[in-house]
PADRENSE-89676 format. One record per residue (C-alpha): residue in one letter; x, y, z. Coordinates in pm, whole numbers, plus 50000, padded with zeros to 5 digits. Layout:
AXYZ ...
***
This chain:
M292353797917759 S294473768117936 I292783740518065 P293693736718445 R296243708518434 D296813708518838 T292813694818910 T292373684218596 C292723640218462 I291513633918146 V290473595218065 A290523585617729 L288593553417612 D289343535817283 D289183495417158 C291553508216823 K295273501116942 M295783531416625 Q293373558516804 R294823551017139 V298573558016990 V296903590816820 L295193595617166 K298363598317396 S300373617417154 Y296913644017178 L297243638517487 K300533640017599 K300923675917351 M297843692917595 D299863690017914 V297303680218140 P297513649718330 H295773618118162 V295593584918111 V294443561417776 L292613530117817 G290773499917596 D294143479117605 C292093456017838 E288793444017814 D288283449618151 H288403490618096 I285053486917909 T283093467818151 N283993480618426 P284133516118383 V284023531618723 K286943515818888 N288963518518571 L288203555118410 L286823574118757 Q289123553619000 E292083558118745 A291553593018749 I291953594919119 R295083573219126 V296983593518796 L295983628318982 P295163629019326 S294643665319410 L292023660619094 S288223681919121 T287173675718771 V287483641818548 V287323646018156 C286233608218002 I286553606017587 L284803577817476 D285113561617141 Q281233557217036 N281713522416882 L284073499817113 G284073466916887 K283163430017045 L284143415417367 N286573389617317 S285683369217654 T282163366317552 T280143350117242 G281353378817068 E278033402817130 D278893436917130 A280833461517401 P278973490917549 L278433521417316 G280623553817457 T276523565317563 D276043534517739 I279813540917934 A278013576417972 Q275423572318150 T277163549518380 L279623570918480 R276943598318557 T274813569418737 A278243561318952 V279153600019081 K275483602919162 A274903571619375 D278643577219558 R278823607219772 E282753606319856 L283043604919480 A280443632119397 S282003648519683 R285373651519538 L284533660819190 T283783692219259 G284993704118919 G282183680918790 L282863645418544 H282333662018202 I282013637817913 Y283043634417503 I281703612417287 R284353606717057 S283393589516689 A283483591016280 N280273590416264 D279243621316293 D276383634616121 G273203652716270 A271273622716384 S274273607116540 V275523637416782 Q272033645116846 F271813607316981 Y275003614817149 M274033643317338 Q271493627717516 N274603613717779 A277463633817684 D278613671017704 G279983674017347 V281043653417040 I284883656416918 Q285263651616573 K288313618716468 Q289213644816294 A290283673016554 S293763683116598 W294963680716957 K294793723016960 D290903718216838 I290293693717159 K292223719617406 I290323739517297 Q286993723717269 I287563709917662 A289193746017777 N286483765417661 R283643740417902 L285963741018202 N286273774318229 T283173786118292 E282663819118505 S282603794818813 Q285543772518769 V287693805718643 Q286923815218980 L287973785219141 F291103778918896 V292073813418797 D295413815019051 A296693784418896 A295353790318536 N296233826618473 R299773825118373 R298923790718181 V296393812117997 R298933841017909 E301093821417771 D298723799417549 E296913837817440 E300673848017330 K301033812317144 A298273819816906 L298173855716867 L301983848416724 L300653817916506 L297943837916377 R299973868016293 E302863840616095 D299263825915941 G297973856015815 N301353872215672 S301743835715490 R298483844315326 D299223878615224 N302493870915080 G300223840414855 E302183815014997 R300893780315146 D299333788115528 V301393780015774 D300003749415989 A299733762616339 H298403725016370 A301093708516191 D304103702716451 V302953658816505 D306073636216488 K306543620116121 D306933590116284 L303413591416410 I301663603716073 D304083570715929 M302433546916158 I298763559816068 C299653552815769 N300823521515765 D297813509115993 V295263528815716 K297033508015459 E296733475715627 R292883484915677 V292593485515273 L294043451315247 D292153440115507 V288953449415359 L289443447114933 P288813412314958 D285793413815080 L285013439314883 Y285883424514530 I283713389514631 A280723415114618 Q281733429814373 A282483398414168 S278743385314297 S277133417514177 R278353413213831 S277003375913788 N273873379813965 A272463414614053 L269573398614236 C271553372314449 V273683403714623 T272133426914919 P274123448315187 T273453417715417 K274503391715246 D277153401915074 F279063415015359 P281193395015628 N279913397216019 D283023424216112 L283003441715773 D280603472715850 G283043474116207 R286613470715969 L284783494215739 H284453523016073 G288153515816166 L289603524415818 K287343555515832 G288163565516147 A292333560616062 L291873582115765 L289543610415940 S293243611516217 L295383613415892 E293043645615803 G293303656216188 M297093653916125 A296423684815987 T299543685615706 M299593681015361 S299713640515373 A296533640715632 A294203662715379 H295643643715022 I297563614015011 G298383621414649 S295873625114450 V293363607914693 D291323628314893 A291113613515268 A287723632015334 D286153617015003 V287203582215051 C285093580215391 S282723596715294 Q282273565115029 I283153542815345 S279783560715504 R277423558115180 V278123520215194 R277913511715529 Q274423534015565 F273063512415238 G273043483415493 H271263497115745 D268443510315478 Y268353476015338 D267493458915676 G264683490015741 A262963484015346 N260583468615216 G259903448314933 D259243476814640 D262523498414774 M264913468814822 S266053460514404 G266603502614437 I268333500414746 V270623471214603 S271333483914267 D272583518514446 F275023495914649 H276203477114386 A277253508614223 E278743525114592 I280873493714622 D282513495414301 A283433534014393 L284663528314730 V287083497514540 Y288323522514307 K288993549314567 L290613517414778 E292463508514544 E294083542814396 L294953551514797 K297023511414765 M298973515614544 L299693554814697 L300533538115071 
***
């Protein structure tokens, strides 16, 4: 299946510069009109103007808008540092705007389709996202995975009837390419060779950029983790997930996890394993450390000592993994 490029515009929103680079690369490969936003605070605080109206500017003939929204959009710099709206908040704002604006609603005959893209894709998080979104895109998803996910939604029975003339040729081309790649992949498996990777066509420069971004993020978070580690050894009772972490460390760890998952999405050997380090394993460790902060905030006195003790062990494990990763990048 293909995405009808004559009538569809994809708008992506992410506050992370590196993630915007990744999204631009992915959407360019998908060969669909698109725009990637998030470098300006106004993009986040005025989504109707900057997402929907920008999509119309990019593709005046559009009838379908697909939004890919980062869930955690950081802080608002121009204010007192308050949290930016969540991607799900922006999704709700966009849907309300379309319902209230008859002209906009009549233009979007193909609909407004919203996806949340997040490094947190556990069951509870996905269930929360789906209250306002049509789907969830994992940070580690490749561009072809994203294209298939969006195409499957757009190519419903009514959409196929609407776009059949424009889409038939592209559908056949995509199917022929996919079949060829599948055959090549099957042949490589039969011969006992390393799997042919259908997604390994991402520019090496982009992979290098993400690797450098990962290294910078590792170097950024390690000093604070060292402080937490040293404090826990000197006086365990004084160290908690709340007191240990600067206010922004949780967000910086989340950003590091997102960068690692983007590497994984490149579908290369260097993406899945950086030397002897499994990127997915590091991401899991980051999630465990961040979760302790949330658990601690909701715990009572009887639970706190066990949470703090486990927290110290998870910090040690994360520091070990990040030190190993730093040496390999």
